[in-house]
Every structure is written in structure tokens, then in C-alpha cells.
C-alpha positions as CSV (number, residue, x, y, z in Angstrom):
1,M,-93.7,25.3,-15.5
2,T,-90.6,23.3,-15.6
3,N,-87.1,24.4,-15.2
4,F,-85.0,23.9,-18.3
5,T,-81.9,22.3,-16.8
6,E,-78.5,21.7,-18.2
7,T,-79.1,17.9,-18.1
8,S,-81.9,18.3,-20.6
9,R,-80.4,21.1,-22.8
10,M,-80.6,20.0,-26.4
11,L,-77.9,21.3,-29.2
12,T,-78.6,22.5,-32.6
13,I,-76.5,21.8,-35.5
14,R,-74.8,25.2,-35.0
15,D,-74.2,24.6,-31.1
16,V,-72.5,21.1,-32.1
17,T,-70.2,22.9,-34.9
18,Q,-69.3,25.5,-32.1
19,K,-68.2,23.0,-29.8
20,L,-66.1,20.6,-32.4
21,K,-64.8,23.8,-34.4
22,C,-65.9,22.7,-37.6
23,S,-68.5,23.0,-40.4
24,A,-72.2,21.7,-40.2
25,R,-71.3,19.4,-43.5
26,T,-68.4,17.8,-41.1
27,V,-71.0,17.0,-38.6
28,Y,-73.5,15.9,-41.1
29,R,-70.9,13.4,-42.7
30,L,-69.7,12.2,-39.4
31,R,-73.5,11.4,-38.6
32,K,-74.2,9.7,-41.4
33,R,-71.1,7.8,-40.9
34,G,-72.0,6.6,-37.6
35,Q,-68.8,8.2,-36.3
36,M,-70.5,10.4,-33.8
37,P,-73.5,10.0,-31.5
38,Q,-76.9,10.2,-33.4
39,P,-79.1,13.2,-32.6
40,I,-82.8,12.9,-31.9
41,K,-85.3,13.7,-34.5
42,L,-88.1,16.0,-33.5
43,G,-90.2,16.4,-36.6
44,K,-88.0,17.8,-39.3
45,L,-85.6,19.2,-36.3
46,I,-82.3,17.4,-35.6
47,R,-81.0,17.9,-31.7
48,W,-78.3,16.4,-30.1
49,K,-78.3,16.1,-25.9
50,A,-75.9,18.2,-24.5
51,E,-74.5,15.7,-22.1
52,T,-74.0,13.2,-24.8
53,I,-72.2,15.3,-27.0
54,E,-69.8,17.0,-24.3
55,R,-69.1,13.2,-22.6
56,W,-68.5,12.3,-26.3
57,I,-65.9,15.1,-26.8
58,A,-64.2,14.9,-23.3
59,E,-63.6,11.1,-24.3
60,G,-61.7,12.0,-27.2
61,C,-64.5,11.5,-30.2
62,P,-64.2,8.0,-30.3
63,T,-66.6,6.3,-32.9
64,P,-69.6,4.9,-31.3
65,Q,-69.7,0.9,-31.5
66,V,-73.2,1.0,-32.7
67,T,-73.4,0.3,-36.8
68,P,-74.7,3.0,-38.7
69,R,-78.5,2.7,-39.6
70,S,-78.1,3.1,-43.5
71,K,-75.3,2.3,-46.0
72,W,-73.5,4.5,-48.3
73,K,-76.1,5.7,-51.0
74,R,-75.4,6.5,-54.7
């Protein structure tokens, strides 16, 4: 059995909203606009690496330099 270490911890949408002190809707908007680190999809589940989100917050939540995958849809 492997140990679940802090570096491999995955965050749910609820965890991210608690860290950012915002709503889930805001997190989904930031994600869609490419203004936050992109999550990892595990089937239908969406998770963020804890270390990635914590580093992003420590840096002042800058917009990642990567362009978003999709453009605005109507």
C-alpha cells in the first residue's frame, strides 16, 4: 500500500472554493477563461493538484500564460 503524501493530494471544487473564498461558479468561470491552473479530469471528476493551486495562490493568482483550450461559446 502506498502513502498518500501532501505532494500528490488532489483538491475537489469544494476545496478550491474554500482556499479562494469564492463560489464554485467563480472557480468554473476562472477555469473556462483560462485564468487559473487547469484541472485534471479523472473520468467525469475534476481535480486540481494541491501544490499547483497553493503555488498559484502564493504567487498572487496570476493568469497563466497558456491560452485557454476553448473560446467563448454562444
